[in-house]
C-alpha positions as CSV (number, residue, x, y, z in Angstrom):
1,M,44.3,-114.8,-205.7
2,R,40.7,-115.8,-205.1
3,L,41.0,-115.5,-201.3
4,D,42.9,-112.2,-201.7
5,L,40.1,-110.7,-203.8
6,E,37.5,-112.0,-201.4
7,H,39.1,-110.1,-198.6
8,V,39.4,-106.7,-200.4
9,A,37.0,-104.2,-198.8
10,I,34.3,-103.0,-201.3
11,P,33.6,-99.3,-201.4
12,E,30.3,-98.5,-199.6
13,E,30.0,-102.1,-198.4
14,T,29.0,-101.1,-194.9
15,D,26.3,-98.7,-196.1
16,A,24.9,-101.2,-198.5
17,T,24.8,-103.9,-195.9
18,E,23.0,-101.6,-193.4
19,R,20.5,-100.6,-196.2
20,A,19.7,-104.2,-197.0
21,W,19.1,-105.3,-193.5
22,E,17.0,-102.2,-192.8
23,V,14.7,-103.3,-195.6
24,V,14.3,-106.7,-194.1
25,R,14.0,-105.3,-190.5
26,V,11.2,-102.9,-191.5
27,A,9.3,-105.6,-193.4
28,Y,9.5,-107.9,-190.4
29,A,8.4,-105.2,-188.0
30,E,5.3,-104.4,-190.2
31,R,4.2,-108.0,-190.4
32,E,0.7,-108.9,-189.2
33,P,1.2,-110.3,-185.6
34,S,-1.9,-112.5,-185.6
35,T,-1.4,-116.2,-186.3
36,P,-2.4,-116.9,-189.9
37,R,-4.4,-119.8,-191.2
38,P,-2.4,-122.5,-193.0
39,Q,-3.2,-121.3,-196.6
40,R,-2.7,-117.7,-195.7
41,A,0.5,-118.5,-193.9
42,R,1.9,-120.1,-197.1
43,L,0.8,-117.0,-199.0
44,L,2.5,-114.7,-196.5
45,V,5.7,-116.7,-196.5
46,G,5.8,-116.5,-200.3
47,I,5.2,-112.8,-200.3
48,A,7.9,-112.3,-197.6
49,T,10.4,-114.5,-199.5
50,A,9.7,-112.6,-202.7
51,S,10.1,-109.3,-200.9
52,V,13.5,-110.3,-199.4
53,T,14.6,-111.7,-202.7
54,A,13.7,-108.5,-204.5
55,A,15.5,-106.4,-201.9
56,L,18.6,-108.5,-202.4
57,V,18.4,-108.4,-206.1
58,A,18.1,-104.6,-205.9
59,V,21.1,-104.4,-203.8
60,A,23.0,-106.8,-206.0
61,V,22.8,-104.4,-209.0
62,S,24.0,-101.5,-206.9
63,P,27.7,-100.6,-207.0
64,A,28.3,-102.2,-203.5
65,G,26.0,-105.2,-204.2
66,S,28.7,-107.8,-204.8
67,G,30.2,-106.8,-201.5
68,L,27.0,-107.4,-199.6
69,L,26.4,-110.8,-201.2
70,H,30.0,-111.7,-200.4
71,S,29.2,-110.7,-196.8
72,I,26.1,-112.8,-196.7
73,R,27.9,-115.8,-198.0
74,Q,30.8,-115.4,-195.6
75,E,28.3,-115.5,-192.6
76,I,28.2,-119.3,-193.1
77,G,31.9,-119.5,-193.0
78,L,34.7,-120.5,-195.3
79,A,33.6,-122.9,-198.1
80,H,35.0,-126.4,-198.2
81,A,35.7,-126.4,-194.5
82,S,36.9,-129.7,-193.0
83,P,34.1,-131.5,-191.1
84,A,36.5,-132.4,-188.2
85,L,39.7,-131.2,-186.5
86,T,41.8,-134.2,-187.6
87,R,45.2,-132.5,-187.1
88,L,46.9,-129.2,-186.3
89,P,48.9,-127.6,-189.1
90,A,51.9,-127.0,-186.9
91,P,53.6,-128.7,-184.0
92,G,52.8,-128.1,-180.4
93,A,49.9,-128.6,-178.0
94,L,46.9,-126.3,-178.3
95,L,45.0,-125.2,-175.2
96,V,41.3,-124.6,-175.7
97,T,38.6,-123.3,-173.4
98,S,35.0,-124.3,-173.9
99,K,31.7,-124.5,-172.0
100,A,32.6,-128.1,-171.0
101,G,36.0,-127.0,-169.7
102,P,39.6,-126.7,-170.9
103,W,41.0,-129.1,-173.5
104,L,44.5,-130.0,-174.8
105,V,44.7,-130.7,-178.5
106,Q,47.7,-132.6,-179.8
107,P,49.2,-132.2,-183.3
108,D,47.5,-135.4,-184.5
109,G,44.1,-133.9,-183.6
110,S,43.6,-136.0,-180.5
111,K,42.1,-134.0,-177.6
112,R,41.5,-134.5,-173.9
113,L,39.1,-132.7,-171.6
114,L,41.1,-131.7,-168.5
115,G,38.0,-131.3,-166.2
116,Q,35.2,-128.9,-165.3
117,Y,37.3,-125.8,-164.9
118,L,36.6,-122.2,-165.8
119,Q,39.9,-120.7,-167.0
120,A,43.2,-122.2,-168.0
121,S,46.8,-121.2,-168.7
122,L,49.5,-123.5,-170.3
123,S,52.9,-123.6,-168.7
124,P,55.8,-122.6,-170.9
125,H,56.9,-126.1,-171.8
126,G,53.4,-127.6,-171.9
127,L,54.1,-129.8,-168.9
128,F,51.2,-128.4,-166.7
129,V,48.1,-126.3,-167.0
130,A,46.9,-123.9,-164.3
131,V,43.1,-124.1,-164.1
132,T,40.5,-122.4,-162.0
133,R,37.3,-123.0,-160.2
134,P,35.4,-120.1,-158.6
135,H,37.5,-120.2,-155.4
136,E,40.4,-122.6,-156.3
137,L,43.6,-122.5,-158.3
138,L,44.9,-125.9,-159.4
139,A,47.8,-127.3,-161.5
140,V,47.0,-130.3,-163.6
141,D,49.2,-132.4,-166.0
142,P,48.2,-133.0,-169.6
143,Q,46.2,-136.1,-168.6
144,G,44.1,-133.9,-166.2
145,N,45.6,-135.3,-163.0
146,V,45.7,-132.7,-160.2
147,R,49.2,-132.0,-158.9
148,W,48.3,-129.3,-156.4
149,S,45.6,-126.8,-155.5
150,L,45.0,-123.9,-153.2
151,A,41.7,-122.2,-152.2
152,R,40.8,-118.6,-151.6
153,L,37.7,-116.8,-150.3
154,R,37.3,-114.5,-153.3
155,R,36.9,-115.5,-156.9
156,I,40.1,-116.7,-158.6
157,T,40.7,-115.7,-162.2
158,L,43.3,-115.1,-165.0
159,P,46.2,-117.3,-163.9
160,R,49.4,-116.8,-166.0
161,W,52.7,-118.8,-165.8
162,A,56.1,-117.1,-165.8
163,P,58.2,-117.9,-168.8
164,D,60.5,-120.3,-166.8
165,G,57.5,-122.1,-165.2
166,Y,58.6,-121.2,-161.6
167,R,55.9,-118.6,-160.9
168,I,52.1,-118.2,-161.4
169,A,50.4,-114.8,-161.2
170,Y,46.7,-114.8,-160.7
171,L,43.8,-112.5,-159.5
172,D,42.1,-113.2,-156.1
173,G,39.1,-110.9,-156.5
174,A,40.7,-107.5,-157.1
175,S,44.1,-108.5,-155.6
176,L,47.1,-109.8,-157.5
177,R,48.8,-112.8,-156.0
178,I,51.9,-114.9,-156.9
179,V,52.6,-118.5,-156.1
180,A,55.5,-120.8,-157.0
181,G,55.0,-123.3,-159.8
182,D,54.8,-126.2,-157.2
183,G,52.0,-124.5,-155.3
184,T,54.2,-123.2,-152.4
185,G,54.9,-119.7,-151.2
186,D,51.6,-118.1,-152.2
187,R,51.6,-114.4,-151.4
188,G,49.8,-111.2,-152.1
189,F,51.5,-108.7,-154.4
190,A,49.2,-105.8,-155.3
191,D,45.7,-104.6,-154.3
192,T,43.0,-103.0,-156.4
193,V,44.1,-104.3,-159.8
194,A,42.0,-104.3,-163.0
195,P,40.4,-107.5,-164.3
196,V,43.1,-107.9,-166.9
197,A,45.5,-110.8,-167.2
198,P,49.0,-110.0,-165.8
199,A,51.8,-110.4,-168.3
200,W,55.2,-111.9,-167.5
201,R,58.2,-110.5,-169.5
202,P,60.0,-113.3,-171.4
203,S,63.1,-114.0,-169.3
204,I,66.0,-111.5,-169.5
205,A,68.9,-112.1,-167.2
206,N,66.8,-114.6,-165.2
207,E,64.6,-111.8,-163.8
208,H,60.9,-112.3,-163.1
209,V,59.3,-109.1,-164.4
210,L,55.5,-108.7,-164.3
211,A,53.3,-106.1,-166.0
212,F,49.7,-105.5,-164.7
213,S,47.1,-102.7,-164.6
214,S,45.6,-101.0,-161.6
215,A,41.9,-100.6,-161.5
216,A,42.4,-96.9,-162.3
217,G,44.3,-97.8,-165.6
218,Q,47.8,-97.4,-164.3
219,L,50.4,-99.7,-166.0
220,E,52.9,-101.1,-163.5
221,L,56.1,-103.1,-164.1
222,Y,57.7,-104.9,-161.2
223,S,60.6,-107.2,-160.5
224,V,58.8,-109.9,-158.6
225,D,61.9,-111.3,-156.9
226,D,62.8,-108.1,-155.1
227,N,59.6,-106.1,-155.4
228,A,61.5,-103.4,-157.3
229,L,59.4,-101.0,-159.4
230,Y,60.6,-100.7,-163.0
231,A,58.0,-98.4,-164.4
232,R,54.6,-96.9,-163.7
233,H,52.5,-95.1,-166.4
234,R,49.0,-93.7,-166.5
235,L,47.0,-95.1,-169.4
236,A,44.1,-93.3,-171.0
237,V,41.8,-96.3,-170.1
238,V,42.1,-99.7,-168.5
239,P,43.5,-101.9,-171.2
240,L,41.9,-105.0,-172.7
241,Q,45.1,-106.9,-172.8
242,L,48.8,-106.6,-171.8
243,L,51.1,-108.5,-174.2
244,W,54.9,-109.1,-174.5
245,S,56.7,-109.9,-177.7
246,S,58.5,-113.2,-177.5
247,D,62.0,-111.5,-177.2
248,G,60.8,-109.4,-174.3
249,A,61.7,-106.2,-176.1
250,R,58.2,-104.9,-176.6
251,L,55.2,-104.6,-174.3
252,V,51.9,-103.4,-175.6
253,A,48.7,-102.3,-173.8
254,L,45.8,-102.9,-176.1
255,S,42.6,-100.8,-175.6
256,R,39.6,-100.6,-177.8
257,H,41.0,-97.8,-180.0
258,E,44.7,-97.7,-179.2
259,I,47.9,-99.8,-179.0
260,S,50.3,-98.3,-176.5
261,V,53.9,-99.5,-177.0
262,F,56.7,-99.8,-174.4
263,D,60.2,-101.1,-174.3
264,H,61.5,-104.0,-172.1
265,N,61.8,-101.7,-169.1
266,G,58.4,-100.0,-169.6
267,R,59.6,-96.8,-171.3
268,P,56.9,-95.5,-173.7
269,L,57.8,-95.7,-177.4
270,G,54.6,-94.4,-178.9
271,S,51.1,-95.5,-179.8
272,I,49.0,-96.6,-182.7
273,Q,45.4,-95.3,-183.0
274,I,42.7,-97.7,-184.2
275,A,39.6,-96.3,-185.9
276,R,37.6,-99.5,-185.4
277,R,37.1,-101.4,-182.1
278,A,39.8,-103.9,-181.2
279,L,38.7,-107.1,-179.4
280,A,41.9,-109.2,-178.9
281,A,45.5,-109.4,-180.0
282,A,48.5,-111.8,-180.1
283,F,52.2,-111.2,-180.9
284,A,53.6,-113.4,-183.7
285,P,56.5,-115.4,-182.3
286,Q,60.0,-114.0,-183.0
287,S,58.7,-110.8,-184.3
288,H,57.1,-107.5,-183.4
289,Q,54.0,-108.1,-185.6
290,L,50.9,-107.9,-183.5
291,A,47.7,-109.6,-184.9
292,V,44.6,-107.7,-183.8
293,I,40.9,-108.6,-184.2
294,L,38.9,-105.5,-185.4
295,S,35.1,-105.6,-185.0
296,G,32.3,-103.8,-186.9
297,T,29.9,-104.8,-189.7
298,R,32.5,-107.4,-190.5
299,S,35.4,-108.7,-188.5
300,D,39.1,-108.4,-189.6
301,A,42.3,-109.9,-188.4
302,V,45.1,-107.5,-189.2
303,A,48.8,-107.3,-188.3
304,F,50.5,-104.1,-187.0
305,N,54.2,-103.7,-186.8
306,V,54.5,-102.0,-183.4
307,D,58.0,-100.7,-184.4
308,R,56.5,-98.8,-187.3
309,P,53.3,-97.1,-186.0
310,G,52.9,-95.0,-189.2
311,V,52.6,-98.1,-191.5
312,P,49.0,-99.3,-192.1
313,P,48.2,-102.8,-190.8
314,R,48.4,-105.8,-193.1
315,E,45.1,-107.7,-193.7
316,L,45.2,-111.3,-192.6
317,F,41.6,-112.4,-192.9
318,A,38.2,-110.8,-193.1
319,G,34.7,-112.1,-192.8
320,S,31.1,-111.2,-191.7
321,G,30.0,-111.7,-188.2
322,H,32.2,-112.1,-185.1
323,F,35.8,-113.2,-184.5
324,S,36.3,-113.9,-180.8
325,A,39.9,-115.1,-180.2
326,L,43.2,-115.8,-181.9
327,T,46.6,-117.4,-181.2
328,W,49.8,-118.1,-183.2
329,S,51.4,-121.5,-183.7
330,P,54.7,-121.8,-181.9
331,N,56.6,-121.6,-185.2
332,G,54.7,-118.4,-186.2
333,R,53.5,-119.9,-189.5
334,W,49.8,-120.2,-188.7
335,L,47.3,-117.9,-187.0
336,L,44.3,-119.6,-185.5
337,I,41.1,-117.5,-185.4
338,A,37.9,-118.5,-183.7
339,W,34.8,-117.5,-185.8
340,P,31.7,-118.1,-183.6
341,T,29.3,-116.7,-186.2
342,A,30.3,-119.4,-188.7
343,N,30.9,-122.0,-186.0
344,Q,34.3,-122.5,-187.5
345,W,38.0,-122.2,-186.7
346,L,40.2,-120.6,-189.3
347,F,43.9,-121.5,-189.8
348,V,45.6,-118.7,-191.8
349,S,49.1,-119.2,-193.0
350,H,51.9,-116.6,-193.1
351,D,51.6,-116.5,-196.9
352,G,47.8,-115.9,-196.8
353,R,46.4,-119.4,-197.3
354,A,43.3,-120.2,-195.2
355,T,41.7,-123.4,-194.2
356,A,38.7,-123.9,-191.9
357,V,37.2,-126.5,-189.5
358,A,33.4,-126.6,-189.4
359,D,31.0,-127.4,-186.6
360,I,33.7,-126.6,-184.1
361,A,31.4,-126.2,-181.1
362,A,30.1,-129.8,-181.2
363,Q,33.7,-131.1,-181.4
364,F,34.3,-129.7,-177.9
365,Q,31.0,-131.0,-176.4
366,G,29.1,-127.7,-176.4
367,N,26.8,-125.3,-178.2
368,Q,29.1,-122.4,-177.8
369,A,32.2,-121.8,-179.9
370,P,35.4,-122.9,-178.1
371,A,38.3,-120.4,-178.0
372,P,42.1,-121.0,-178.4
373,A,43.9,-120.1,-175.2
374,G,47.5,-120.8,-176.1
375,W,49.6,-122.9,-178.5
376,C,52.8,-124.2,-176.9
377,C,56.1,-125.9,-177.6
């Protein structure tokens, strides 16, 4: 119940937060810029501390004060966080991207740096990882051994494995290319595409169906095997993400303020408007529940049922600062949320329990928060 109450939005919380920080900002802006003498410096620090404390006390006695203090506390993350990632709460290998490169984390918490690569995508059965350098696409095994590579003149980005592991789609500059899972048969497929990861439909009747966006924001669905066009729709804007539900029955195009929903053949089913700005999303396995990060004065992870667009989203977790990425465990029981502001990872269970791992950047050899990039098998 404590966690549930902590995540309830307080009326006028946003306005109270903005008023408090405005007091601090103005006080800072009006400070004397010259370098003070030591005794005077101590006096000024005492005055500034007293001023800030007074401002916070004044806010605390206001109707929204408790919400602001909760927000300030949450900036340092979830209390009682584990000091180390000693295990995963669910089976499966977790792919992580960091400043040092991509890592694979096993259920017992052991992890391996795969190499100095930029982006990574885990194969459906976790047997290989597609990784990129600026002009190279490679496939490595879980030990980091290179199995094959290919080079291109333009920048290679956003590799994605087909659900059966026999195809990889990737961007070569602004062109979409497809290569077999063993590195053979590389070919161009589409030109002038948007810098959005292509999305393979989970296998239906052994077809390889791929969704991608043109640079003009046109959603396209193709059968890759015979180059047959399934659907083409103009979107209002270029999407942030394209995502399939695990059963292949729903495709969503996520933009900053809208979730556009399509069926397995790309037929439009409706849309969900989002008042706040969306940053990232992930489908819960074996469901049509879409977890979405919403930004603002605070960040929220909420779940939309894409089959019921009129139903308000369900709150999963909320905290001050910035959530950057999220992914579901393979069994759908845990949602991993990256929280860079707090330098923590959050594991939120399907029944609302939340645990955290602290100092997460240092555990992946960097000073920037690592991001989950897939949790497989």
